[in-house]
C-alpha positions in Angstrom: 25.4 -53.2 1.7 26.8 -56.7 1.3 24.9 -59.7 2.6 26.7 -61.3 5.6 26.6 -65.0 5.1 27.8 -66.7 8.2 29.2 -70.2 8.8 29.3 -72.0 12.1 30.9 -75.4 12.1 30.8 -78.0 14.8 30.2 -81.6 15.6 26.9 -80.7 17.3 26.9 -84.1 19.1 24.7 -84.5 22.2 23.1 -81.1 21.3 23.2 -78.8 24.3 22.9 -75.1 25.4 26.4 -74.3 24.2 25.5 -75.3 20.7 22.3 -73.3 20.8 24.1 -70.2 22.2 26.7 -70.4 19.4 24.0 -70.6 16.7 21.9 -67.9 18.3 24.8 -65.5 18.6 26.0 -66.3 15.1 22.6 -65.6 13.5 22.4 -62.3 15.3 25.6 -61.2 13.5 24.8 -62.2 10.0 21.9 -62.2 7.4 22.0 -65.9 6.6 23.5 -68.7 8.7 24.9 -71.9 7.4 25.7 -74.6 10.0 28.4 -77.1 9.1 27.9 -80.4 10.9 31.1 -82.4 11.1 31.1 -85.8 9.4 32.1 -88.8 11.6 35.3 -89.2 9.7 36.3 -85.6 10.2 35.4 -85.8 13.9 37.6 -88.9 14.3 40.5 -87.1 12.6 40.1 -83.9 14.7 39.1 -85.2 18.1 39.9 -88.9 18.0 36.3 -89.8 18.8 33.2 -90.8 17.0 30.0 -88.8 17.6 27.4 -90.6 19.8 24.5 -89.2 17.7 24.5 -90.4 14.0 25.2 -87.8 11.3 21.6 -87.8 9.9 20.2 -87.1 13.3 22.6 -84.3 14.0 21.8 -82.7 10.7 18.1 -82.9 11.4 18.5 -81.4 14.9 20.6 -78.5 13.7 18.4 -78.0 10.6 15.4 -77.6 13.0 17.0 -74.7 15.0 15.2 -71.5 14.0 18.5 -69.6 13.8 19.9 -71.8 11.1 19.1 -71.1 7.4 21.0 -74.0 5.9 22.9 -77.1 7.0 25.8 -78.9 5.3 28.0 -81.8 6.1 31.4 -80.5 7.0 34.1 -82.8 5.7 37.1 -80.4 5.6 39.6 -79.7 8.3 40.8 -76.7 6.3 37.9 -74.3 6.3 39.1 -72.6 3.2 38.1 -75.8 1.4 34.7 -75.6 3.0 34.5 -72.0 1.9 35.2 -73.0 -1.7 32.3 -75.4 -1.6 29.8 -73.5 0.5 30.6 -69.8 0.2 30.5 -67.5 3.3 32.1 -64.2 4.4 31.9 -64.6 8.1 33.2 -67.6 10.1 31.9 -68.1 13.7 33.8 -70.0 16.3 33.7 -70.2 20.1 36.1 -67.8 21.9 37.9 -70.8 23.4 39.8 -70.9 20.1 41.0 -67.2 20.4 44.7 -67.1 20.7 45.2 -70.8 20.3 47.3 -72.4 17.6 44.2 -73.7 15.8 42.5 -70.3 16.1 45.6 -68.5 14.7 45.7 -70.9 11.8 42.0 -70.4 11.2 42.5 -66.6 11.2 45.4 -66.8 8.7 43.5 -69.2 6.4 40.3 -67.0 6.5 42.3 -63.8 6.0 43.7 -65.2 2.7 40.2 -65.5 1.3 38.9 -62.3 2.9 36.6 -64.1 5.4 36.1 -62.4 8.8 36.5 -64.6 11.8 34.1 -63.7 14.7 34.6 -65.3 18.1 31.5 -65.9 20.1 31.2 -66.5 23.9 32.0 -70.1 24.7 29.6 -71.8 27.1 32.0 -73.3 29.7 29.3 -74.9 31.9 28.3 -77.5 29.3 30.2 -79.3 26.5 29.8 -82.5 24.6 33.0 -83.7 26.1 31.6 -83.2 29.6 28.4 -84.9 28.7 30.2 -87.8 27.1 32.3 -88.2 30.3 29.2 -88.1 32.5 27.5 -90.7 30.3 30.6 -92.9 30.5 30.6 -92.6 34.3 26.9 -93.4 34.5 27.3 -96.4 32.2 30.1 -97.7 34.3 28.1 -97.4 37.5 25.2 -99.3 35.8 27.5 -102.1 34.7 29.1 -102.3 38.1 25.6 -102.5 39.7 24.6 -105.3 37.2 22.1 -103.1 35.4 23.6 -103.3 31.9 
């Protein structure tokens, strides 16, 4: 039986339960899990934002999660390029990507190199985007109240 090497990429900024759920579910569906932590440059290109938590700290947080066997810096938008460097046969992504343009592109790219794409339940109650917005609001209130 072939070893299932999984890959779960993300920014993993402001680490939260959604990140933990993704990694937990991914690890339960493979023999060895590699987590790809997006570089600041790739995050800027993809999302137009810079992570709040520095890369070295995000790597250490993700490396410390018991479900993760290895951690790499993810610098490629095209995950086939990541596959060429890292090597995996299962790619995990949140199911918010299913049926989207970027999800369809991911599936096509992975099919060409015979990598299975597995969608995992997206945790809609918490996201880094939501946390970032909440922090911005709180920061704005502190500045308005003269507490900066």
